[in-house]
MARKEMI-337382 format. One record per residue: z, x, y of N, C-alpha, C in turn; residue in one letter. Coordinates in steps of 0.1 Angstrom, whole numbers, plus 5000, padded with zeros to 4 digits. Each point is the difference from the previous one (the first is absolute). Last residue first. Example, Ala and Ser with C-alpha at 12.3 -4.5 7.8 and 13.67 -1.06 7.14 Angstrom:
! residues 2
507151284978500050095011500849925011s 499950034943500049915012500050095012a 
***
This chain:
! residues 249
703639291502499350075009501250105011g 498549684952501350065008499150085009v 498449544974499750145001501550055009t 499349514970500150055013499650154997n 499649504972499850125003500050045013v 501349584963500150055014499850165001l 498849564961500350125005500250035015r 500849554966498750095004500950135004g 501749564977499950015013498950075005i 501449964954499949875007499749995014g 501950464981499349894990500149865005e 500450445030500949924995499149894993i 499850515025499349914994501349914993r 499150405039500949904991499049914997v 499050525020499749884995501049904994e 498550485032501049924990499649885002i 498050475011499849895001500849934990e 499750505031500649914990499449875002d 500150335035499050004992499849934985g 504450215021498949965008498950014993t 504249914969499550095012498749965005k 504849814967498450015004499950125009m 503949864961499850045011498249975002p 503249694967499750145003499450025013g 502249654960499650015015500050154999i 501049744960498650095002499950025013g 502749584979500150134997498650065006p 500549535022500450054986500250155001p 501049655043499050094992500550044987t 501049575039500650124995498850074993g 499649605026500949964992500150124989t 498749825054499650094988501050014989a 498649655039501250034991499350084989i 498549795053499750054987501250064994v 498149595040501050104996499750074985d 497749615020499350135002501250114997g 502049575015498750014993499550135005p 505250004998498949945008498849974992f 505650104990498850024998499049915007l 505350125006499149925000498750075000t 504850194982499050005012499049884997m 503450074968500450115009499249985015v 499349744961501349975003500750105009r 495450024984500349905008501249965005s 499150334969499750025011500249915010i 500749914954500850095005500150055015y 496349734978501749915001500750105010s 496350204983499949905013501049945002v 500250254964500050085010499749945014l 500049774957501250055000500150105015g 495749864983500949885005501450035005y 497450364978499349955013500949875007v 502850294966498849934997499549985015t 503150414983500349865008498549944998f 499850384978501749984998500349855007v 495050174979500950005010501649974998m 496050044967501150105002500749995014n 495949754990501249934993501150105000s 495850125016500949935011501249914991i 497750454983500149864998500649965012s 497450494999501449924994499649865001s 498150525017499749914991501149924994s 497950465035501149904998499649894991q 497350355010501150085000501449894998r 493950094991501349925000501350075000r 495350155024500750024987501449934998e 496350005036499749924989500650074986g 501850115044498450084998499849954986n 504149805001499650115012499050074995l 502049494986499250104999499950105012y 503549574977499750105011498950104994a 502149474984499450144998499950075013e 501949534970499950065012499550164999i 499749504968500050155000499950035014l 502149514984499050095004500450135002s 502849604987499850134997498950084999g 501249535014499350024989500250154993k 501949765041500649984988499550054988m 498049935042500950145001500950024988p 494949775013501249934992501050135000d 495549885033500850084991501149944996f 496649815030500349934986500650114992e 498950065046501049894999500249964989t 498650495026499549924986501249884999e 498550335043500849914994499749924987i 497550495017500149865003501449964995w 498950464996499349955009499849855007p 504150265002498849964998499249994987g 503850325033499849904992498849915001f 503250475019498649944996500249884990p 503350295031500349884993498349944999a 501150415023500849994988500349874994f 497650135044499250024989500849994986t 502950145043498949935000498950014988d 505250074989498950095010498849895002f 504649954973499449925012499050065007s 502850154962499249914994499249925015k 503250395002499050044989499149874996a 503549935034499150115005498950004989r 503749734987499149955010498750095005t 504150014964498550024997499049975013w 505250244997499449874997498450035000q 502850375006501149924993499549854997s 496850445006500749905006501049944992d 497150334980500950105011500649875007k 496949864964501250084997501050055009r 496349775017501049904990501050084994q 496150265020501149925010501149924992l 496950184974500750115005501149945008d 496649724985501150034991501050105003r 496649655025500350114999501350084992a 496649554989501450065004500050135003t 497149494992499950165001501250035007v 498549584972501250055007500250165003d 495749604990500350134996501450035011n 497449544973500950085011500250165000f 497049484984500550154998500350045012c 500749464992498950105001500550144996t 500749395001500550154997498850095001y 501849485020499150054988500650175000g 501949615026498649964999499350074991i 505349855001499250094997498649985002i 503849715000500050065012499150115000y 501049734963499349905010500050105013s 502350214965498649964995499249955011k 505050024997499150125009498849984997a 503449684984499349995012499150095002q 503250084967499149884996499150005009e 503250325010498950034991499249914997p 502449875047500350064983498950054995s 500750015054499449924989500650044987v 500950115047501149974994499349904989d 496550095034501450025003500849944989k 494550105016501049974989501650065004a 494549805019501350055002500949984990t 495050064983500849915010501550045002k 496650284975499349855008500349945006g 500550554982500749865000499149915007i 499250434966499849945013500749875003v 500650454966500249884999499849965015v 498750434968500349955010499749845002a 500650484962499549855005500749985012l 499050504993500849884997499349905000e 499950604998499449864997501149895000a 500250505023500649894991499549875001e 499550555019499449884997501149924991y 501050445034499549944988499349865001d 501150475030499649875001499549964985v 502250465025499749924987499949875003q 500950305034499250114991499949914985h 501149865058500349994984498950104994s 500149935048501450034996500449974985m 495649895021500350145002501450044995l 497049594978501150035011500150145003p 495949704979501150124993500950055013y 496749524991500250115010501550094996r 496349654975501250025001500350145006i 495849625004500550174998501450015001t 496749544984500450085009500650155000g 498449634967499050095007500450115011g 502549524993499250064990499050105007p 504049915035499149944990499250054989g 505050075024498950055001499049934989l 505350015031498949924991498650075002v 504350135020499750074988498749954994a 502649775038498950105006499650114988s 503149614995498749975003498950115004p 504550174976499849915008498449995002p 503850014960498950105004499749915014k 504750004970498949935006499050125006i 503649924952499950075015498849935006f 503849914954499149955011499750125011m 501849884950500450105006498749985013v 502649654962498850065005500550115010p 503549924965499449905011498850095005e 502450214965500249894997499849865009e 497350494984501049925011500349864997p 499050474970499349845002500949945010i 500450544995500249874996499549895004p 497950524998500949905010500449894993m 496650364994501350014993501149955008k 495249995004500550055011501650044995m 497149774967499250155007500750065008e 501649594985500450084994499450145001a 499149615025501450055004500350114987a 495649834998500250075011501350054999h 499749694970499150134994500150115013d 501249545007501150034988499550174998v 498949745046499350024987501250084990y 500849935047499949864996498950014986n 501750315040500650034986499949854992l 499349925050500050134993500649994988g 497449655035501050004990499850154991a 498349785055499750074989501250004989c 497549715045501550074992499650034987v 497649935049499750044986501250034995i 498449745048501050074994499250034985k 498049735028500950045011500850084996t 494849964981501749954997500650045015p 494849884987500750065009501649965002q 495750014958501049945009500550095009s 496550144972499949874999501149915003p 497750535015501349934993499949845000a 495450155007501150035006501249964991l 494350064992501449924998501150105006f 494749935016500850104994501649955000r 494249814998501249995003501150134999t 495449894983500050015014501449985007k 499549984953499350125006499950055014i 500949554976501450095002499350135006m 497749555012500050124992501050085001p 500549525017499850135004499850074990i 499949425007500650144996499450115003g 500949605032499250014987500450154993k 503549685028498750065000499150034989g 504849825004499649985016498450075001v 504149814958498750105006499649965014r 505149944980498749915003498850105003k 504950094987498850044993498549925003h 505250185019499249885000498750054995e 503550305002500549904993499349885002t 498450415023500850054984500549894993l 496049835035501150115002500550024985g 496049765009500949965013500950125002v 495850124971500949904998500749985014i 494950234978501249995011500849884999p 497350274962500049865004501149985010f 497050434974501449965005499649885008v 497750234952500049945015501249975006q 499050134952499750135014499549965012e 502049664966498650054997499250105009d 504549855020499349924987498650044999e 504950065033499050074993499549914987l 502349855050499950004984498950084993i 502750085052498849944992500449974985g 501750155058500349994983498749944994y 500050315045500049894994500650014987g 498150285049500750004987500449864998e 495850325029501149864999500550014989k 496650315009501150025010501249895001g 496050004968499450055017501349975011d 502049944954498750004999499649975016k 504550054963499450045012498549964999s 504649814973498650084998499750015015y 503649824957499950005018498950125002r 500949654955499850135005500449985015v 500949734948499749985017499950175006i 499149734950500250135007499849995016r 501349664952499150025014500550115007m 
***
């Protein structure tokens, strides 16, 4: 099942996408249909959830750690993007004036479906509503300059995700994850190259902070990260989910 969040005639709502129609539902976690199908072309897709926070995992691909010449972490490396960074599919990533290098980072994102605190890896699956594509946009020059990552990761529009939440995705299957810059493939790896699994990340993070429905966990990027410039189109593709396309402005 594909869950979308959409806008039509100035109103926003959640829906289920089937056969190029959006069927309105009660909400993110309650999938009772409450209206007739709307042709997909008559809607505008928004970021598919409204997170209270976006928790990101750094250096979570073996091949990316090697690319960055950094050791594989013994525990997940976490940082947070604020809700104000959220951007939907088709939206424009705004290049901040204080940065001269803004990079793409293709990632698999987990969307939480119910409140999670101190869950075990074995329990984690039942707290996940589904998965989506994510771009961990980063002002790389500021990341190098600062002693921590908050500024570099937190600008408005620096957390694009979507286009929908895929509830049937299997994160243990080893699906292909890719990034395309202006149609040219720049990143390509398997989700099986993660250092810490999706379920391990959900468990670990829930032991630090409570996760709420709609919260997003970005699970790290494979090698091939690189800069974008104004006018570029960046696309994140994940096998079994879909494609997230944004422009840079």
